[in-house]
C-alpha positions in Angstrom: 0.0 0.0 0.0 2.9 2.4 0.8 4.5 1.8 -2.6 1.1 2.6 -4.3 1.0 6.0 -2.6 4.6 6.6 -3.6 3.9 5.6 -7.2 0.8 7.9 -7.3 2.9 10.8 -5.9 5.6 10.3 -8.5 3.0 10.2 -11.3 1.4 13.5 -10.2 4.8 15.1 -9.9 5.8 13.9 -13.4 2.5 15.3 -14.9 2.9 18.7 -13.2 6.6 18.9 -14.2 5.9 18.0 -17.9 4.4 21.3 -19.0 5.8 24.8 -18.4 4.5 28.1 -19.6 6.5 31.3 -20.2 5.1 34.7 -21.2 3.4 36.8 -22.1 5.8 38.1 -24.8 5.2 40.5 -27.7 4.8 38.6 -31.0 3.9 41.5 -33.3 3.8 45.3 -33.4 2.1 47.0 -36.3 0.6 50.4 -37.2 -3.2 50.6 -37.2 -3.1 53.4 -39.8 -4.8 55.9 -37.5 -1.9 57.2 -35.3 -1.8 54.0 -33.1 -0.2 50.7 -32.7 -1.6 47.1 -32.6 0.3 45.0 -30.0 -0.1 41.2 -30.1 1.1 39.1 -27.1 1.3 35.4 -26.6 2.6 32.8 -24.1 4.7 29.8 -24.9 3.9 26.3 -23.6 6.5 23.6 -23.6 5.5 20.0 -23.3 8.6 18.0 -22.3 6.9 14.6 -22.7 5.9 15.3 -26.3 8.9 17.5 -27.1 6.7 20.2 -28.5 6.5 24.0 -28.0 3.3 25.8 -28.8 1.9 29.3 -28.6 -1.1 29.9 -26.3 -3.2 32.6 -24.7 -2.8 35.2 -27.5 -4.2 38.7 -26.9 -4.3 41.9 -29.0 -4.3 45.4 -27.7 -4.5 48.8 -29.5 -2.5 51.8 -28.2 -3.4 55.3 -29.3 -0.4 57.6 -29.7 -0.6 61.3 -29.2 1.4 64.2 -30.8 2.7 65.5 -27.5 2.6 69.2 -28.3 
């Protein structure tokens, strides 16, 4: 019974340690054509078990720029 609990604890630890997320980071900055900027941000998710890296949780934001006179 004790070894079953140890095995379950190791399995949970392996599952939690298998995926990591970093971000958000800026993926794109572009002009909106109306004196502003479009900013796109995403996070990166790495799955160590599958050996894959994917982009997740993407958001877009518009920032209006002023002349500053």
